[in-house]
C-alpha positions as CSV (number, residue, x, y, z in Angstrom):
1,X,-3.9,-121.2,197.4
2,X,-0.7,-119.2,196.9
3,X,1.4,-118.6,199.9
4,X,2.2,-114.9,200.7
5,X,5.5,-113.6,201.8
6,X,3.7,-112.0,204.7
7,X,2.7,-113.5,208.0
8,X,-0.4,-112.8,210.2
9,X,0.0,-109.8,212.4
10,X,-2.4,-111.4,215.0
11,X,-0.9,-114.9,215.4
12,X,2.2,-114.9,213.3
13,X,1.0,-117.7,211.1
14,X,1.7,-118.0,207.4
15,X,-0.7,-116.1,205.1
16,X,-2.0,-117.3,201.8
17,X,-3.9,-115.7,199.0
18,X,-7.5,-116.7,199.0
19,X,-9.5,-114.8,196.4
20,X,-9.3,-111.1,197.3
21,X,-7.8,-111.6,200.8
22,X,-4.9,-113.0,202.8
23,X,-5.9,-115.6,205.3
24,X,-4.0,-117.7,207.9
25,X,-4.8,-121.2,209.1
26,X,-6.5,-119.8,212.2
27,X,-9.0,-117.9,210.1
28,X,-7.6,-114.3,210.5
29,X,-8.3,-112.6,207.2
30,X,-7.1,-109.4,205.6
31,X,-8.8,-108.0,202.5
32,X,-6.6,-106.9,199.6
33,X,-7.2,-103.4,198.3
34,X,-8.0,-103.0,194.6
35,X,-4.3,-102.1,194.1
36,X,-3.3,-105.4,195.6
37,X,-1.9,-104.4,199.0
38,X,-3.0,-105.6,202.5
39,X,-3.4,-103.7,205.7
40,X,-1.4,-105.6,208.3
41,X,-1.1,-102.8,210.9
42,X,-3.5,-103.6,213.8
43,X,-5.4,-100.6,215.1
44,X,-3.8,-101.1,218.5
45,X,-0.4,-100.3,217.0
46,X,-1.5,-97.2,215.2
47,X,-0.7,-93.9,216.9
48,X,-3.1,-92.0,214.7
49,X,-5.8,-92.7,212.1
50,X,-3.3,-91.9,209.3
51,X,0.2,-92.7,210.5
52,X,3.3,-91.9,208.5
53,X,3.8,-89.4,205.7
54,X,0.7,-87.5,204.6
55,X,-0.9,-87.9,201.2
56,X,0.6,-84.6,200.2
57,X,4.1,-85.6,201.2
58,X,3.8,-88.9,199.4
59,X,2.6,-87.2,196.3
60,X,5.5,-84.7,196.4
61,X,8.1,-87.4,196.8
62,X,6.5,-89.5,194.1
63,X,6.6,-86.6,191.6
64,X,10.2,-85.7,192.6
65,X,11.5,-89.3,192.3
66,X,9.8,-89.9,189.0
67,X,11.8,-87.1,187.6
68,X,14.9,-89.3,187.8
69,X,16.8,-87.0,190.1
70,X,17.7,-89.8,192.4
71,X,18.3,-92.4,189.7
72,X,22.0,-92.8,190.6
73,X,21.0,-94.0,194.1
74,X,18.4,-96.4,192.8
75,X,20.9,-97.9,190.4
76,X,23.5,-98.3,193.1
77,X,21.1,-100.0,195.4
78,X,19.8,-102.3,192.7
79,X,23.4,-103.3,191.9
80,X,24.1,-104.2,195.5
81,X,20.9,-106.3,195.6
82,X,21.7,-108.1,192.4
83,X,25.0,-109.2,193.9
84,X,23.5,-110.4,197.2
85,X,23.7,-114.1,198.1
86,X,20.6,-116.2,198.9
87,X,20.2,-119.2,201.2
88,X,18.0,-121.0,198.6
89,X,17.3,-120.7,194.9
90,X,15.1,-117.6,195.5
91,X,16.4,-114.4,197.0
92,X,14.0,-113.1,199.7
93,X,14.1,-109.4,200.2
94,X,12.3,-107.2,202.7
95,X,12.0,-103.4,202.3
96,X,11.3,-101.8,205.6
97,X,9.8,-98.4,204.9
98,X,9.3,-99.0,201.2
99,X,7.5,-95.7,200.5
100,X,5.9,-95.5,197.1
101,X,8.2,-98.3,195.7
102,X,10.6,-96.2,193.7
103,X,13.7,-98.1,194.8
104,X,11.9,-101.5,194.7
105,X,11.1,-100.9,191.0
106,X,14.8,-100.5,190.3
107,X,15.7,-103.5,192.4
108,X,13.1,-105.8,190.8
109,X,14.2,-104.7,187.3
110,X,17.9,-105.4,188.1
111,X,17.2,-108.9,189.5
112,X,14.9,-109.8,186.7
113,X,17.5,-108.6,184.2
114,X,20.1,-110.8,185.9
115,X,17.8,-113.8,185.6
116,X,17.6,-114.2,189.4
117,X,14.6,-115.7,191.2
118,X,13.4,-113.4,194.0
119,X,10.5,-112.5,196.2
120,X,10.2,-109.0,197.7
121,X,8.0,-108.0,200.6
122,X,7.7,-104.2,201.2
123,X,5.8,-102.3,203.7
124,X,5.3,-98.8,205.1
125,X,3.0,-97.3,207.8
126,X,1.8,-94.6,205.3
127,X,-1.1,-96.1,203.3
128,X,-0.9,-93.5,200.5
129,X,2.7,-94.6,199.9
130,X,1.9,-98.3,199.9
131,X,-1.0,-97.7,197.5
132,X,1.4,-96.2,195.0
133,X,3.9,-99.0,195.5
134,X,1.3,-101.6,194.8
135,X,0.0,-99.8,191.7
136,X,3.4,-100.4,190.2
137,X,2.5,-104.1,189.8
138,X,6.1,-105.2,190.3
139,X,6.8,-108.8,189.5
140,X,7.4,-111.1,192.5
141,X,6.7,-108.3,194.9
142,X,4.0,-107.8,197.6
143,X,3.2,-104.7,199.6
144,X,1.4,-104.0,202.9
145,X,0.6,-101.3,205.4
146,X,2.7,-102.3,208.4
147,X,5.3,-101.2,210.9
148,X,9.0,-102.2,210.8
149,X,8.8,-102.6,214.6
150,X,6.3,-105.4,214.1
151,X,7.6,-106.7,210.8
152,X,5.0,-108.8,209.0
153,X,7.4,-111.6,207.9
154,X,8.4,-114.9,209.6
155,X,11.6,-115.2,211.5
156,X,14.6,-116.1,209.3
157,X,12.6,-115.4,206.1
158,X,14.8,-112.7,204.5
159,X,18.2,-113.0,202.9
160,X,18.4,-109.3,202.5
161,X,16.8,-106.3,204.3
162,X,16.6,-102.8,202.8
163,X,16.3,-99.7,204.9
164,X,16.4,-96.4,203.0
165,X,16.1,-93.4,205.2
166,X,13.6,-95.1,207.5
167,X,13.5,-95.9,211.2
168,X,16.1,-98.6,212.1
169,X,14.3,-101.6,213.8
170,X,17.4,-103.5,214.8
171,X,15.8,-106.3,216.8
172,X,13.2,-107.0,214.0
173,X,15.8,-107.0,211.3
174,X,17.8,-109.6,213.3
175,X,14.6,-111.7,213.7
176,X,13.6,-111.5,210.1
177,X,17.0,-112.2,208.6
178,X,18.3,-115.7,207.9
179,X,21.7,-116.6,209.4
180,X,24.3,-114.7,207.5
181,X,21.7,-112.5,205.9
182,X,22.5,-109.0,204.7
183,X,21.2,-105.5,205.6
184,X,21.6,-102.5,203.4
185,X,21.1,-99.3,205.3
186,X,21.0,-96.0,203.4
187,X,22.0,-92.8,205.2
188,X,22.8,-89.3,203.9
189,X,26.3,-88.0,203.2
190,X,27.5,-85.0,205.1
191,X,26.6,-82.5,202.4
192,X,23.4,-84.1,201.2
193,X,20.9,-81.3,200.4
194,X,23.2,-78.6,201.7
195,X,22.1,-76.2,199.0
196,X,18.5,-76.6,200.2
197,X,19.5,-76.1,203.8
198,X,21.5,-73.0,202.9
199,X,18.2,-71.4,201.7
200,X,16.1,-72.6,204.6
201,X,18.4,-71.9,207.5
202,X,20.5,-69.0,208.7
203,X,23.1,-71.5,209.9
204,X,22.9,-74.6,207.6
205,X,24.4,-77.7,209.2
206,X,26.0,-80.8,207.8
207,X,24.6,-84.3,208.4
208,X,26.6,-86.2,211.0
209,X,28.8,-88.9,209.5
210,X,30.0,-91.6,211.8
211,X,30.8,-95.3,211.8
212,X,27.6,-97.0,212.9
213,X,27.7,-100.2,214.9
214,X,24.7,-102.3,215.7
215,X,24.7,-105.3,218.1
216,X,24.1,-108.5,216.2
217,X,25.5,-107.1,212.9
218,X,29.0,-106.7,211.5
219,X,29.6,-104.1,208.8
220,X,31.0,-105.7,205.6
221,X,31.0,-102.8,203.2
222,X,30.0,-99.3,202.2
223,X,29.3,-97.6,198.9
224,X,29.0,-93.8,198.6
225,X,27.1,-92.2,195.7
226,X,27.1,-88.5,195.2
227,X,25.8,-86.2,192.5
228,X,24.8,-82.6,191.9
229,X,21.1,-81.7,191.6
230,X,19.5,-78.8,189.8
231,X,15.8,-78.5,190.6
232,X,13.6,-76.0,188.7
233,X,10.1,-74.7,189.2
234,X,7.7,-77.0,191.0
235,X,10.5,-79.6,191.5
236,X,12.0,-77.2,194.2
237,X,8.9,-77.4,196.4
238,X,8.4,-81.1,195.7
239,X,12.0,-81.7,197.0
240,X,11.3,-79.6,200.1
241,X,8.0,-81.4,200.8
242,X,9.5,-84.9,200.8
243,X,12.2,-84.0,203.4
244,X,11.9,-83.8,207.2
245,X,12.9,-80.1,206.9
246,X,9.3,-79.5,205.7
247,X,8.1,-79.9,209.3
248,X,10.8,-78.1,211.1
249,X,11.7,-75.1,209.0
250,X,11.0,-71.5,210.3
251,X,8.4,-69.6,208.3
252,X,11.0,-67.1,207.0
253,X,13.1,-70.0,205.6
254,X,10.1,-71.6,203.9
255,X,9.2,-68.2,202.4
256,X,12.8,-67.8,201.0
257,X,12.5,-71.1,199.4
258,X,9.1,-70.3,197.9
259,X,10.8,-67.5,196.0
260,X,13.4,-69.8,194.5
261,X,12.8,-70.9,190.9
262,X,16.0,-72.8,190.7
263,X,17.9,-74.7,193.4
264,X,21.3,-76.3,193.1
265,X,22.5,-78.7,195.8
266,X,24.9,-81.6,196.3
267,X,23.1,-84.9,197.0
268,X,24.6,-88.1,198.4
269,X,23.8,-91.5,199.9
270,X,26.0,-93.8,201.9
271,X,24.9,-97.5,201.5
272,X,26.1,-99.3,204.6
273,X,26.2,-103.1,204.2
274,X,25.9,-105.3,207.3
275,X,25.8,-109.0,207.9
276,X,23.8,-110.7,210.6
277,X,26.2,-112.4,213.0
278,X,25.6,-116.1,213.6
């Protein structure tokens, strides 16, 4: 049996691959989907039958990201991961809110290219996203449907945690990270998608930019990456559908965007690097 990076969501025990399932020593078993991912989100922790982003939102984000529009961000994140230290010979990475695995693909490629040994465990509460992530068949990576607030990895397992535009589960990140482990938290720059918001809203607003402190962590670095995006045709609506603005935009704003055949906007990520305090 090959040991999995994940642990049992019922008892917390180690999981191992046994045929087409993950099973712990107490007999809890979780079937693997044909794409290779496991469902490790107990029904008692699901707020709906289909939590997270909808199938339509996931499809829109996948189409947009595959266009390469956010490639500078993926490359920057991959570079930060390739330089991360590991407690052992193998770098253990968790991606909390992995989505469809776009950034994980870049991370795995960079680590493999650098000749580093690694193991990546990624999860998301949206099953349609995890299905796409697993279909990538990334080397040394496993994916699961799970919640970051009940992270499916053992305490102290991770050398590096990734959190790209996802809910910040501070206590679980601290539990999962090894002593001295790193956390890379991606947040938007002030003007990220301002061109989009200028169409959607009568009074477009900048994203708040502040120095963020979290108990148990010390910030050790920051890297800002900015670019200018030109979206055309169907890409305009795909961009809109993958953002939270899709759910909170007035009908007149959405109608204005629907008439746009070209959209130009600044885009930018801030990669905040934290270290777990001993």
